[in-house]
PyMOL Python script that loads the backbone (N, CA, C, O; Angstrom):
from pymol import cmd

cmd.read_pdbstr("""\
ATOM      1  N   UNK A   1      88.684 105.444  65.781  1.00  0.00           N
ATOM      2  CA  UNK A   1      90.139 105.402  66.570  1.00  0.00           C
ATOM      3  C   UNK A   1      91.272 104.429  66.283  1.00  0.00           C
ATOM      4  O   UNK A   1      91.190 103.201  66.275  1.00  0.00           O
ATOM      5  N   UNK A   2      92.353 105.186  66.049  1.00  0.00           N
ATOM      6  CA  UNK A   2      93.457 104.113  65.729  1.00  0.00           C
ATOM      7  C   UNK A   2      94.505 103.562  66.708  1.00  0.00           C
ATOM      8  O   UNK A   2      95.137 104.280  67.484  1.00  0.00           O
ATOM      9  N   UNK A   3      94.564 102.982  66.666  1.00  0.00           N
ATOM     10  CA  UNK A   3      95.155 101.770  67.395  1.00  0.00           C
ATOM     11  C   UNK A   3      96.927 102.192  68.407  1.00  0.00           C
ATOM     12  O   UNK A   3      97.784 102.665  67.660  1.00  0.00           O
ATOM     13  N   UNK A   4      97.155 102.103  69.192  1.00  0.00           N
ATOM     14  CA  UNK A   4      98.123 103.195  69.461  1.00  0.00           C
ATOM     15  C   UNK A   4      99.235 102.043  69.630  1.00  0.00           C
ATOM     16  O   UNK A   4      99.226 101.356  70.651  1.00  0.00           O
ATOM     17  N   UNK A   5     100.140 101.850  68.674  1.00  0.00           N
ATOM     18  CA  UNK A   5     101.420 100.843  68.437  1.00  0.00           C
ATOM     19  C   UNK A   5     101.819 100.663  69.712  1.00  0.00           C
ATOM     20  O   UNK A   5     102.012  99.465  69.918  1.00  0.00           O
ATOM     21  N   UNK A   6     102.054 101.429  70.786  1.00  0.00           N
ATOM     22  CA  UNK A   6     103.419 101.141  71.829  1.00  0.00           C
ATOM     23  C   UNK A   6     101.880 100.325  73.188  1.00  0.00           C
ATOM     24  O   UNK A   6     102.177  99.993  74.335  1.00  0.00           O
ATOM     25  N   UNK A   7     100.792 100.229  72.764  1.00  0.00           N
ATOM     26  CA  UNK A   7     100.175  99.986  73.900  1.00  0.00           C
ATOM     27  C   UNK A   7     100.334  98.376  74.346  1.00  0.00           C
ATOM     28  O   UNK A   7     100.260  97.526  73.459  1.00  0.00           O
ATOM     29  N   UNK A   8     100.511  98.053  75.473  1.00  0.00           N
ATOM     30  CA  UNK A   8     100.633  96.789  75.829  1.00  0.00           C
ATOM     31  C   UNK A   8     101.989  96.095  75.643  1.00  0.00           C
ATOM     32  O   UNK A   8     102.133  94.878  75.530  1.00  0.00           O
ATOM     33  N   UNK A   9     102.953  97.001  75.624  1.00  0.00           N
ATOM     34  CA  UNK A   9     104.223  96.719  75.556  1.00  0.00           C
ATOM     35  C   UNK A   9     105.065  96.990  76.567  1.00  0.00           C
ATOM     36  O   UNK A   9     106.288  96.852  76.555  1.00  0.00           O
ATOM     37  N   UNK A  10     104.227  97.469  77.643  1.00  0.00           N
ATOM     38  CA  UNK A  10     105.179  98.032  78.807  1.00  0.00           C
ATOM     39  C   UNK A  10     106.135  98.892  78.988  1.00  0.00           C
ATOM     40  O   UNK A  10     106.254  99.693  78.061  1.00  0.00           O
ATOM     41  N   UNK A  11     106.934  99.022  79.946  1.00  0.00           N
ATOM     42  CA  UNK A  11     108.082 100.287  79.712  1.00  0.00           C
ATOM     43  C   UNK A  11     108.501 100.203  78.081  1.00  0.00           C
ATOM     44  O   UNK A  11     108.548 101.323  77.573  1.00  0.00           O
ATOM     45  N   UNK A  12     108.805  99.130  77.190  1.00  0.00           N
ATOM     46  CA  UNK A  12     109.838  98.875  76.272  1.00  0.00           C
ATOM     47  C   UNK A  12     109.086  99.858  75.208  1.00  0.00           C
ATOM     48  O   UNK A  12     109.676 100.594  74.417  1.00  0.00           O
ATOM     49  N   UNK A  13     107.625  99.725  75.344  1.00  0.00           N
ATOM     50  CA  UNK A  13     107.028 100.714  74.210  1.00  0.00           C
ATOM     51  C   UNK A  13     106.900 102.277  74.625  1.00  0.00           C
ATOM     52  O   UNK A  13     106.343 102.972  73.775  1.00  0.00           O
ATOM     53  N   UNK A  14     107.285 102.860  75.671  1.00  0.00           N
ATOM     54  CA  UNK A  14     107.532 103.577  76.246  1.00  0.00           C
ATOM     55  C   UNK A  14     109.282 104.518  76.256  1.00  0.00           C
ATOM     56  O   UNK A  14     109.544 105.721  76.254  1.00  0.00           O
ATOM     57  N   UNK A  15     109.772 103.833  76.261  1.00  0.00           N
ATOM     58  CA  UNK A  15     111.061 104.051  76.490  1.00  0.00           C
ATOM     59  C   UNK A  15     111.769 103.860  75.301  1.00  0.00           C
ATOM     60  O   UNK A  15     111.239 103.117  74.474  1.00  0.00           O
ATOM     61  N   UNK A  16     113.092 104.477  74.969  1.00  0.00           N
ATOM     62  CA  UNK A  16     114.039 104.210  73.916  1.00  0.00           C
ATOM     63  C   UNK A  16     114.760 102.794  74.051  1.00  0.00           C
ATOM     64  O   UNK A  16     115.087 102.318  75.138  1.00  0.00           O
ATOM     65  N   UNK A  17     114.954 102.221  72.905  1.00  0.00           N
ATOM     66  CA  UNK A  17     116.132 100.921  73.056  1.00  0.00           C
ATOM     67  C   UNK A  17     116.975 101.368  73.881  1.00  0.00           C
ATOM     68  O   UNK A  17     117.019 100.744  74.942  1.00  0.00           O
ATOM     69  N   UNK A  18     117.751 102.342  73.760  1.00  0.00           N
ATOM     70  CA  UNK A  18     119.198 102.569  74.315  1.00  0.00           C
ATOM     71  C   UNK A  18     118.829 103.220  75.807  1.00  0.00           C
ATOM     72  O   UNK A  18     119.800 103.567  76.480  1.00  0.00           O
ATOM     73  N   UNK A  19     117.499 103.413  76.376  1.00  0.00           N
ATOM     74  CA  UNK A  19     117.406 103.562  77.597  1.00  0.00           C
ATOM     75  C   UNK A  19     118.136 103.074  79.170  1.00  0.00           C
ATOM     76  O   UNK A  19     117.790 101.981  79.618  1.00  0.00           O
ATOM     77  N   UNK A  20     118.910 103.728  79.779  1.00  0.00           N
ATOM     78  CA  UNK A  20     119.383 102.964  80.817  1.00  0.00           C
ATOM     79  C   UNK A  20     118.429 102.712  82.261  1.00  0.00           C
ATOM     80  O   UNK A  20     118.202 103.514  83.167  1.00  0.00           O
ATOM     81  N   UNK A  21     118.093 101.670  82.144  1.00  0.00           N
ATOM     82  CA  UNK A  21     116.669 101.519  83.037  1.00  0.00           C
ATOM     83  C   UNK A  21     117.659 101.444  84.496  1.00  0.00           C
ATOM     84  O   UNK A  21     116.881 101.603  85.437  1.00  0.00           O
ATOM     85  N   UNK A  22     119.108 101.257  85.024  1.00  0.00           N
ATOM     86  CA  UNK A  22     119.632 101.150  86.108  1.00  0.00           C
ATOM     87  C   UNK A  22     119.144 102.626  86.466  1.00  0.00           C
ATOM     88  O   UNK A  22     118.876 102.714  87.664  1.00  0.00           O
ATOM     89  N   UNK A  23     119.017 103.426  85.983  1.00  0.00           N
ATOM     90  CA  UNK A  23     118.853 104.791  86.694  1.00  0.00           C
ATOM     91  C   UNK A  23     117.635 104.947  87.468  1.00  0.00           C
ATOM     92  O   UNK A  23     117.501 105.994  88.101  1.00  0.00           O
ATOM     93  N   UNK A  24     116.460 103.798  87.525  1.00  0.00           N
ATOM     94  CA  UNK A  24     115.536 103.502  88.085  1.00  0.00           C
ATOM     95  C   UNK A  24     115.444 103.371  89.328  1.00  0.00           C
ATOM     96  O   UNK A  24     114.802 104.104  90.080  1.00  0.00           O
ATOM     97  N   UNK A  25     116.135 102.353  89.642  1.00  0.00           N
ATOM     98  CA  UNK A  25     116.750 101.532  90.317  1.00  0.00           C
ATOM     99  C   UNK A  25     117.408 102.353  91.767  1.00  0.00           C
ATOM    100  O   UNK A  25     118.414 103.060  91.718  1.00  0.00           O
ATOM    101  N   UNK A  26     116.686 102.113  92.908  1.00  0.00           N
ATOM    102  CA  UNK A  26     117.438 102.120  93.959  1.00  0.00           C
ATOM    103  C   UNK A  26     118.482 101.279  94.258  1.00  0.00           C
ATOM    104  O   UNK A  26     118.318 100.144  93.810  1.00  0.00           O
ATOM    105  N   UNK A  27     119.703 101.493  94.987  1.00  0.00           N
ATOM    106  CA  UNK A  27     120.803 100.501  95.455  1.00  0.00           C
ATOM    107  C   UNK A  27     120.211  99.128  95.911  1.00  0.00           C
ATOM    108  O   UNK A  27     119.511  99.069  96.922  1.00  0.00           O
ATOM    109  N   UNK A  28     120.424  98.303  95.348  1.00  0.00           N
ATOM    110  CA  UNK A  28     120.237  96.704  95.815  1.00  0.00           C
ATOM    111  C   UNK A  28     118.715  96.553  95.154  1.00  0.00           C
ATOM    112  O   UNK A  28     118.026  95.621  95.570  1.00  0.00           O
ATOM    113  N   UNK A  29     118.235  97.335  94.259  1.00  0.00           N
ATOM    114  CA  UNK A  29     117.184  96.913  93.764  1.00  0.00           C
ATOM    115  C   UNK A  29     117.385  96.465  92.389  1.00  0.00           C
ATOM    116  O   UNK A  29     118.086  97.158  91.651  1.00  0.00           O
ATOM    117  N   UNK A  30     116.789  95.260  91.907  1.00  0.00           N
ATOM    118  CA  UNK A  30     116.736  95.187  90.363  1.00  0.00           C
ATOM    119  C   UNK A  30     115.478  94.663  89.863  1.00  0.00           C
ATOM    120  O   UNK A  30     114.448  94.622  90.535  1.00  0.00           O
ATOM    121  N   UNK A  31     115.600  94.226  88.546  1.00  0.00           N
ATOM    122  CA  UNK A  31     114.456  93.739  87.584  1.00  0.00           C
ATOM    123  C   UNK A  31     114.549  92.434  87.201  1.00  0.00           C
ATOM    124  O   UNK A  31     115.604  92.221  86.602  1.00  0.00           O
ATOM    125  N   UNK A  32     113.729  91.320  87.340  1.00  0.00           N
ATOM    126  CA  UNK A  32     114.298  90.088  87.147  1.00  0.00           C
ATOM    127  C   UNK A  32     112.671  89.859  87.139  1.00  0.00           C
ATOM    128  O   UNK A  32     111.685  90.483  87.533  1.00  0.00           O
ATOM    129  N   UNK A  33     112.946  88.575  86.451  1.00  0.00           N
ATOM    130  CA  UNK A  33     111.521  87.526  85.873  1.00  0.00           C
ATOM    131  C   UNK A  33     111.526  86.421  86.979  1.00  0.00           C
ATOM    132  O   UNK A  33     112.621  85.860  87.032  1.00  0.00           O
ATOM    133  N   UNK A  34     110.573  85.931  87.914  1.00  0.00           N
ATOM    134  CA  UNK A  34     110.773  85.001  88.944  1.00  0.00           C
ATOM    135  C   UNK A  34     109.474  84.326  88.606  1.00  0.00           C
ATOM    136  O   UNK A  34     108.577  84.865  87.958  1.00  0.00           O
ATOM    137  N   UNK A  35     109.435  82.949  89.155  1.00  0.00           N
ATOM    138  CA  UNK A  35     108.440  82.154  88.878  1.00  0.00           C
ATOM    139  C   UNK A  35     107.295  82.228  89.875  1.00  0.00           C
ATOM    140  O   UNK A  35     107.655  82.159  91.050  1.00  0.00           O
ATOM    141  N   UNK A  36     105.729  82.381  89.610  1.00  0.00           N
ATOM    142  CA  UNK A  36     105.144  82.443  90.257  1.00  0.00           C
ATOM    143  C   UNK A  36     104.724  81.614  91.415  1.00  0.00           C
ATOM    144  O   UNK A  36     103.831  81.961  92.189  1.00  0.00           O
ATOM    145  N   UNK A  37     105.363  80.561  91.505  1.00  0.00           N
ATOM    146  CA  UNK A  37     105.230  79.730  92.745  1.00  0.00           C
ATOM    147  C   UNK A  37     106.092  80.104  93.851  1.00  0.00           C
ATOM    148  O   UNK A  37     106.094  79.524  94.936  1.00  0.00           O
ATOM    149  N   UNK A  38     106.960  81.278  93.482  1.00  0.00           N
ATOM    150  CA  UNK A  38     108.171  81.888  94.366  1.00  0.00           C
ATOM    151  C   UNK A  38     107.192  83.019  94.996  1.00  0.00           C
ATOM    152  O   UNK A  38     107.710  83.643  95.923  1.00  0.00           O
ATOM    153  N   UNK A  39     106.046  83.340  94.699  1.00  0.00           N
ATOM    154  CA  UNK A  39     105.267  84.529  95.358  1.00  0.00           C
ATOM    155  C   UNK A  39     104.541  83.809  96.110  1.00  0.00           C
ATOM    156  O   UNK A  39     104.112  82.659  96.017  1.00  0.00           O
ATOM    157  N   UNK A  40     104.416  84.944  97.172  1.00  0.00           N
ATOM    158  CA  UNK A  40     103.021  84.633  98.013  1.00  0.00           C
ATOM    159  C   UNK A  40     102.464  86.025  98.362  1.00  0.00           C
ATOM    160  O   UNK A  40     103.140  87.052  98.405  1.00  0.00           O
ATOM    161  N   UNK A  41     101.330  85.942  98.571  1.00  0.00           N
ATOM    162  CA  UNK A  41     100.879  87.399  99.339  1.00  0.00           C
ATOM    163  C   UNK A  41     101.265  87.866 100.187  1.00  0.00           C
ATOM    164  O   UNK A  41     101.954  87.302 101.037  1.00  0.00           O
ATOM    165  N   UNK A  42     100.846  89.306 100.194  1.00  0.00           N
ATOM    166  CA  UNK A  42     101.231  90.138 101.840  1.00  0.00           C
ATOM    167  C   UNK A  42     100.284  89.620 102.893  1.00  0.00           C
ATOM    168  O   UNK A  42      99.072  89.543 102.691  1.00  0.00           O
ATOM    169  N   UNK A  43     100.738  89.345 103.775  1.00  0.00           N
ATOM    170  CA  UNK A  43      99.507  88.920 104.942  1.00  0.00           C
ATOM    171  C   UNK A  43      98.848  90.156 105.299  1.00  0.00           C
ATOM    172  O   UNK A  43      97.645  90.405 105.367  1.00  0.00           O
ATOM    173  N   UNK A  44     100.005  90.991 105.546  1.00  0.00           N
ATOM    174  CA  UNK A  44      99.279  92.209 105.890  1.00  0.00           C
ATOM    175  C   UNK A  44      98.544  93.325 104.897  1.00  0.00           C
ATOM    176  O   UNK A  44      98.551  94.538 105.105  1.00  0.00           O
ATOM    177  N   UNK A  45      98.005  92.756 103.942  1.00  0.00           N
ATOM    178  CA  UNK A  45      97.187  93.417 102.452  1.00  0.00           C
ATOM    179  C   UNK A  45      96.143  94.123 103.218  1.00  0.00           C
ATOM    180  O   UNK A  45      95.708  93.685 104.283  1.00  0.00           O
ATOM    181  N   UNK A  46      95.832  94.982 102.789  1.00  0.00           N
ATOM    182  CA  UNK A  46      94.179  95.042 103.762  1.00  0.00           C
ATOM    183  C   UNK A  46      93.003  94.788 102.998  1.00  0.00           C
ATOM    184  O   UNK A  46      91.878  94.823 103.496  1.00  0.00           O
ATOM    185  N   UNK A  47      93.246  94.521 101.749  1.00  0.00           N
ATOM    186  CA  UNK A  47      92.090  93.803 101.008  1.00  0.00           C
ATOM    187  C   UNK A  47      92.020  92.647 101.201  1.00  0.00           C
ATOM    188  O   UNK A  47      93.091  92.041 101.162  1.00  0.00           O
ATOM    189  N   UNK A  48      91.138  92.095 101.400  1.00  0.00           N
ATOM    190  CA  UNK A  48      90.709  90.728 102.025  1.00  0.00           C
ATOM    191  C   UNK A  48      89.838  89.905 101.108  1.00  0.00           C
ATOM    192  O   UNK A  48      89.865  88.674 101.089  1.00  0.00           O
ATOM    193  N   UNK A  49      89.107  90.613 100.392  1.00  0.00           N
ATOM    194  CA  UNK A  49      88.228  90.195  99.259  1.00  0.00           C
ATOM    195  C   UNK A  49      88.527  90.397  97.918  1.00  0.00           C
ATOM    196  O   UNK A  49      89.069  91.502  97.925  1.00  0.00           O
ATOM    197  N   UNK A  50      88.508  90.073  96.986  1.00  0.00           N
ATOM    198  CA  UNK A  50      88.578  90.032  95.879  1.00  0.00           C
ATOM    199  C   UNK A  50      87.644  90.001  94.821  1.00  0.00           C
ATOM    200  O   UNK A  50      87.568  88.830  94.450  1.00  0.00           O
ATOM    201  N   UNK A  51      86.857  90.764  94.122  1.00  0.00           N
ATOM    202  CA  UNK A  51      85.634  90.391  93.249  1.00  0.00           C
ATOM    203  C   UNK A  51      86.113  89.752  92.134  1.00  0.00           C
ATOM    204  O   UNK A  51      86.897  90.279  91.345  1.00  0.00           O
ATOM    205  N   UNK A  52      85.545  88.302  92.001  1.00  0.00           N
ATOM    206  CA  UNK A  52      85.951  87.507  90.878  1.00  0.00           C
ATOM    207  C   UNK A  52      85.654  88.252  89.471  1.00  0.00           C
ATOM    208  O   UNK A  52      86.504  88.173  88.584  1.00  0.00           O
ATOM    209  N   UNK A  53      84.577  88.901  89.282  1.00  0.00           N
ATOM    210  CA  UNK A  53      84.188  89.389  87.841  1.00  0.00           C
ATOM    211  C   UNK A  53      85.320  90.482  87.701  1.00  0.00           C
ATOM    212  O   UNK A  53      85.783  90.593  86.566  1.00  0.00           O
ATOM    213  N   UNK A  54      85.802  91.255  88.620  1.00  0.00           N
ATOM    214  CA  UNK A  54      86.791  92.362  88.312  1.00  0.00           C
ATOM    215  C   UNK A  54      88.180  91.656  88.293  1.00  0.00           C
ATOM    216  O   UNK A  54      89.155  92.247  87.827  1.00  0.00           O
ATOM    217  N   UNK A  55      88.271  90.428  88.784  1.00  0.00           N
ATOM    218  CA  UNK A  55      89.394  89.762  88.575  1.00  0.00           C
ATOM    219  C   UNK A  55      89.449  89.430  87.108  1.00  0.00           C
ATOM    220  O   UNK A  55      90.359  89.864  86.402  1.00  0.00           O
ATOM    221  N   UNK A  56      88.361  88.568  86.580  1.00  0.00           N
ATOM    222  CA  UNK A  56      88.553  88.148  84.872  1.00  0.00           C
ATOM    223  C   UNK A  56      88.463  89.413  84.411  1.00  0.00           C
ATOM    224  O   UNK A  56      89.087  89.470  83.351  1.00  0.00           O
ATOM    225  N   UNK A  57      87.999  90.426  84.686  1.00  0.00           N
ATOM    226  CA  UNK A  57      87.853  91.607  84.070  1.00  0.00           C
ATOM    227  C   UNK A  57      89.591  92.111  83.386  1.00  0.00           C
ATOM    228  O   UNK A  57      89.900  92.346  82.218  1.00  0.00           O
ATOM    229  N   UNK A  58      90.338  92.137  84.473  1.00  0.00           N
ATOM    230  CA  UNK A  58      91.910  92.434  84.930  1.00  0.00           C
ATOM    231  C   UNK A  58      92.423  91.287  83.509  1.00  0.00           C
ATOM    232  O   UNK A  58      92.864  91.570  82.395  1.00  0.00           O
ATOM    233  N   UNK A  59      92.172  90.147  84.059  1.00  0.00           N
ATOM    234  CA  UNK A  59      92.850  88.914  83.211  1.00  0.00           C
ATOM    235  C   UNK A  59      92.394  89.094  81.839  1.00  0.00           C
ATOM    236  O   UNK A  59      93.156  88.684  80.963  1.00  0.00           O
ATOM    237  N   UNK A  60      91.537  89.513  81.567  1.00  0.00           N
ATOM    238  CA  UNK A  60      91.123  89.917  80.165  1.00  0.00           C
ATOM    239  C   UNK A  60      92.006  91.285  79.452  1.00  0.00           C
ATOM    240  O   UNK A  60      92.605  91.419  78.385  1.00  0.00           O
ATOM    241  N   UNK A  61      91.836  91.883  80.226  1.00  0.00           N
ATOM    242  CA  UNK A  61      92.803  93.368  79.952  1.00  0.00           C
ATOM    243  C   UNK A  61      94.231  92.920  79.437  1.00  0.00           C
ATOM    244  O   UNK A  61      94.841  93.307  78.440  1.00  0.00           O
ATOM    245  N   UNK A  62      94.647  91.852  80.548  1.00  0.00           N
ATOM    246  CA  UNK A  62      96.335  91.596  80.534  1.00  0.00           C
ATOM    247  C   UNK A  62      96.208  91.138  79.507  1.00  0.00           C
ATOM    248  O   UNK A  62      96.559  91.871  78.582  1.00  0.00           O
ATOM    249  N   UNK A  63      95.546  89.446  79.056  1.00  0.00           N
ATOM    250  CA  UNK A  63      95.520  89.303  77.713  1.00  0.00           C
ATOM    251  C   UNK A  63      95.449  89.784  76.437  1.00  0.00           C
ATOM    252  O   UNK A  63      96.127  89.285  75.539  1.00  0.00           O
ATOM    253  N   UNK A  64      94.597  90.826  76.233  1.00  0.00           N
ATOM    254  CA  UNK A  64      94.432  91.674  75.480  1.00  0.00           C
ATOM    255  C   UNK A  64      95.903  92.670  74.886  1.00  0.00           C
ATOM    256  O   UNK A  64      96.415  92.749  73.770  1.00  0.00           O
ATOM    257  N   UNK A  65      96.314  93.467  76.490  1.00  0.00           N
ATOM    258  CA  UNK A  65      97.309  94.126  76.412  1.00  0.00           C
ATOM    259  C   UNK A  65      98.320  94.065  76.766  1.00  0.00           C
ATOM    260  O   UNK A  65      99.104  94.989  76.551  1.00  0.00           O
ATOM    261  N   UNK A  66      98.715  92.845  77.508  1.00  0.00           N
ATOM    262  CA  UNK A  66      99.850  92.536  77.852  1.00  0.00           C
ATOM    263  C   UNK A  66      99.619  93.442  79.900  1.00  0.00           C
ATOM    264  O   UNK A  66      98.718  94.124  80.387  1.00  0.00           O
ATOM    265  N   UNK A  67     100.835  92.966  80.413  1.00  0.00           N
ATOM    266  CA  UNK A  67     100.954  93.684  81.528  1.00  0.00           C
ATOM    267  C   UNK A  67     101.644  94.944  81.933  1.00  0.00           C
ATOM    268  O   UNK A  67     102.794  94.965  82.373  1.00  0.00           O
ATOM    269  N   UNK A  68     100.990  95.853  81.785  1.00  0.00           N
ATOM    270  CA  UNK A  68     101.349  97.278  81.629  1.00  0.00           C
ATOM    271  C   UNK A  68     102.161  97.602  82.756  1.00  0.00           C
ATOM    272  O   UNK A  68     103.123  98.295  82.423  1.00  0.00           O
ATOM    273  N   UNK A  69     102.097  97.280  84.258  1.00  0.00           N
ATOM    274  CA  UNK A  69     102.870  97.500  85.333  1.00  0.00           C
ATOM    275  C   UNK A  69     103.026  96.441  85.853  1.00  0.00           C
ATOM    276  O   UNK A  69     101.982  95.853  86.134  1.00  0.00           O
ATOM    277  N   UNK A  70     104.347  95.744  86.207  1.00  0.00           N
ATOM    278  CA  UNK A  70     104.716  94.527  86.940  1.00  0.00           C
ATOM    279  C   UNK A  70     104.442  94.707  88.429  1.00  0.00           C
ATOM    280  O   UNK A  70     104.427  95.788  89.018  1.00  0.00           O
ATOM    281  N   UNK A  71     104.207  93.380  89.013  1.00  0.00           N
ATOM    282  CA  UNK A  71     104.363  93.323  90.379  1.00  0.00           C
ATOM    283  C   UNK A  71     105.311  93.782  91.231  1.00  0.00           C
ATOM    284  O   UNK A  71     106.468  93.646  90.833  1.00  0.00           O
ATOM    285  N   UNK A  72     105.134  94.335  92.390  1.00  0.00           N
ATOM    286  CA  UNK A  72     106.576  94.524  93.043  1.00  0.00           C
ATOM    287  C   UNK A  72     106.375  93.410  94.478  1.00  0.00           C
ATOM    288  O   UNK A  72     105.461  93.193  95.273  1.00  0.00           O
ATOM    289  N   UNK A  73     107.847  92.855  94.263  1.00  0.00           N
ATOM    290  CA  UNK A  73     107.833  91.937  95.580  1.00  0.00           C
ATOM    291  C   UNK A  73     109.062  92.373  96.098  1.00  0.00           C
ATOM    292  O   UNK A  73     109.793  93.228  95.598  1.00  0.00           O
ATOM    293  N   UNK A  74     109.325  91.457  97.581  1.00  0.00           N
ATOM    294  CA  UNK A  74     110.205  91.942  98.426  1.00  0.00           C
ATOM    295  C   UNK A  74     110.659  90.100  98.488  1.00  0.00           C
ATOM    296  O   UNK A  74     110.073  89.091  98.094  1.00  0.00           O
ATOM    297  N   UNK A  75     112.271  90.387  99.340  1.00  0.00           N
ATOM    298  CA  UNK A  75     112.439  88.860  99.528  1.00  0.00           C
ATOM    299  C   UNK A  75     112.029  88.810 100.745  1.00  0.00           C
ATOM    300  O   UNK A  75     112.185  89.797 101.463  1.00  0.00           O
ATOM    301  N   UNK A  76     111.359  87.532 101.280  1.00  0.00           N
ATOM    302  CA  UNK A  76     110.709  86.808 102.328  1.00  0.00           C
ATOM    303  C   UNK A  76     111.502  85.620 102.792  1.00  0.00           C
ATOM    304  O   UNK A  76     112.401  85.186 102.072  1.00  0.00           O
ATOM    305  N   UNK A  77     111.211  85.039 104.006  1.00  0.00           N
ATOM    306  CA  UNK A  77     111.592  83.570 104.308  1.00  0.00           C
ATOM    307  C   UNK A  77     110.366  82.679 104.485  1.00  0.00           C
ATOM    308  O   UNK A  77     110.578  81.475 104.626  1.00  0.00           O
ATOM    309  N   UNK A  78     108.969  83.175 104.495  1.00  0.00           N
ATOM    310  CA  UNK A  78     108.256  82.339 105.130  1.00  0.00           C
ATOM    311  C   UNK A  78     106.957  82.685 104.285  1.00  0.00           C
ATOM    312  O   UNK A  78     106.448  83.745 104.649  1.00  0.00           O
ATOM    313  N   UNK A  79     106.496  82.236 103.556  1.00  0.00           N
ATOM    314  CA  UNK A  79     106.350  81.104 103.349  1.00  0.00           C
ATOM    315  C   UNK A  79     107.517  80.764 102.114  1.00  0.00           C
ATOM    316  O   UNK A  79     108.057  79.667 101.968  1.00  0.00           O
ATOM    317  N   UNK A  80     107.711  81.734 101.445  1.00  0.00           N
ATOM    318  CA  UNK A  80     108.757  81.589  99.923  1.00  0.00           C
ATOM    319  C   UNK A  80     109.346  82.614 100.050  1.00  0.00           C
ATOM    320  O   UNK A  80     109.231  83.423 100.971  1.00  0.00           O
ATOM    321  N   UNK A  81     110.275  82.682  98.802  1.00  0.00           N
ATOM    322  CA  UNK A  81     111.381  83.306  98.944  1.00  0.00           C
ATOM    323  C   UNK A  81     110.536  85.082  98.631  1.00  0.00           C
ATOM    324  O   UNK A  81     110.906  86.166  99.080  1.00  0.00           O
ATOM    325  N   UNK A  82     109.831  84.901  98.091  1.00  0.00           N
ATOM    326  CA  UNK A  82     109.411  86.485  97.320  1.00  0.00           C
ATOM    327  C   UNK A  82     107.952  86.808  98.445  1.00  0.00           C
ATOM    328  O   UNK A  82     107.325  85.916  99.017  1.00  0.00           O
ATOM    329  N   UNK A  83     107.751  87.846  98.515  1.00  0.00           N
ATOM    330  CA  UNK A  83     106.031  88.493  98.966  1.00  0.00           C
ATOM    331  C   UNK A  83     105.622  89.691  98.237  1.00  0.00           C
ATOM    332  O   UNK A  83     106.373  90.662  98.138  1.00  0.00           O
ATOM    333  N   UNK A  84     104.549  89.655  97.768  1.00  0.00           N
ATOM    334  CA  UNK A  84     103.946  90.916  96.911  1.00  0.00           C
ATOM    335  C   UNK A  84     103.909  91.903  98.143  1.00  0.00           C
ATOM    336  O   UNK A  84     103.660  91.757  99.340  1.00  0.00           O
ATOM    337  N   UNK A  85     104.328  93.166  97.193  1.00  0.00           N
ATOM    338  CA  UNK A  85     104.339  94.812  98.139  1.00  0.00           C
ATOM    339  C   UNK A  85     103.495  95.140  97.261  1.00  0.00           C
ATOM    340  O   UNK A  85     102.734  95.904  97.856  1.00  0.00           O
ATOM    341  N   UNK A  86     103.157  95.042  96.229  1.00  0.00           N
ATOM    342  CA  UNK A  86     101.973  95.842  95.383  1.00  0.00           C
ATOM    343  C   UNK A  86     102.097  95.083  93.915  1.00  0.00           C
ATOM    344  O   UNK A  86     103.079  94.742  93.255  1.00  0.00           O
ATOM    345  N   UNK A  87     100.484  94.953  93.665  1.00  0.00           N
ATOM    346  CA  UNK A  87     100.216  94.262  92.838  1.00  0.00           C
ATOM    347  C   UNK A  87      99.092  92.777  92.619  1.00  0.00           C
ATOM    348  O   UNK A  87      98.813  92.235  91.549  1.00  0.00           O
ATOM    349  N   UNK A  88      98.633  92.414  93.946  1.00  0.00           N
ATOM    350  CA  UNK A  88      97.876  91.499  94.324  1.00  0.00           C
ATOM    351  C   UNK A  88      97.076  90.892  93.155  1.00  0.00           C
ATOM    352  O   UNK A  88      97.217  89.823  92.562  1.00  0.00           O
ATOM    353  N   UNK A  89      96.238  91.846  93.009  1.00  0.00           N
ATOM    354  CA  UNK A  89      95.454  91.772  91.849  1.00  0.00           C
ATOM    355  C   UNK A  89      95.672  90.983  90.586  1.00  0.00           C
ATOM    356  O   UNK A  89      95.021  90.028  90.162  1.00  0.00           O
ATOM    357  N   UNK A  90      97.240  91.874  89.823  1.00  0.00           N
ATOM    358  CA  UNK A  90      97.732  91.210  88.785  1.00  0.00           C
ATOM    359  C   UNK A  90      98.022  89.780  89.055  1.00  0.00           C
ATOM    360  O   UNK A  90      97.744  88.933  88.207  1.00  0.00           O
ATOM    361  N   UNK A  91      98.530  89.487  90.114  1.00  0.00           N
ATOM    362  CA  UNK A  91      99.328  88.108  90.307  1.00  0.00           C
ATOM    363  C   UNK A  91      98.052  87.320  90.344  1.00  0.00           C
ATOM    364  O   UNK A  91      98.005  86.456  89.469  1.00  0.00           O
ATOM    365  N   UNK A  92      96.888  87.400  91.219  1.00  0.00           N
ATOM    366  CA  UNK A  92      96.087  86.202  91.070  1.00  0.00           C
ATOM    367  C   UNK A  92      95.260  86.427  89.665  1.00  0.00           C
ATOM    368  O   UNK A  92      94.481  85.563  89.263  1.00  0.00           O
TER     369      UNK A  92
END
""", "prot")
cmd.dss("prot")
cmd.show_as("cartoon", "prot")
cmd.util.cbc("prot")
cmd.orient("prot")
């Protein structure tokens, strides 16, 4: 089996270099990098237990292939500036 050259490169591996990603965003949304210390989990997250072995497996996959889909956050006032909307397992 040959290695897929774009695997682990996220959207950069799938989209051409001249792709205008602004078409993917709704008004007021943007893609940015933020510090992990500014992110907190959503208190309304239905999943309360996270399997340690599954998290280790996910961490190994991220180390090998990179993050294939970034987490989604929203602004929040308490206890920090950003709250996780989707991707808490990747954040952990």
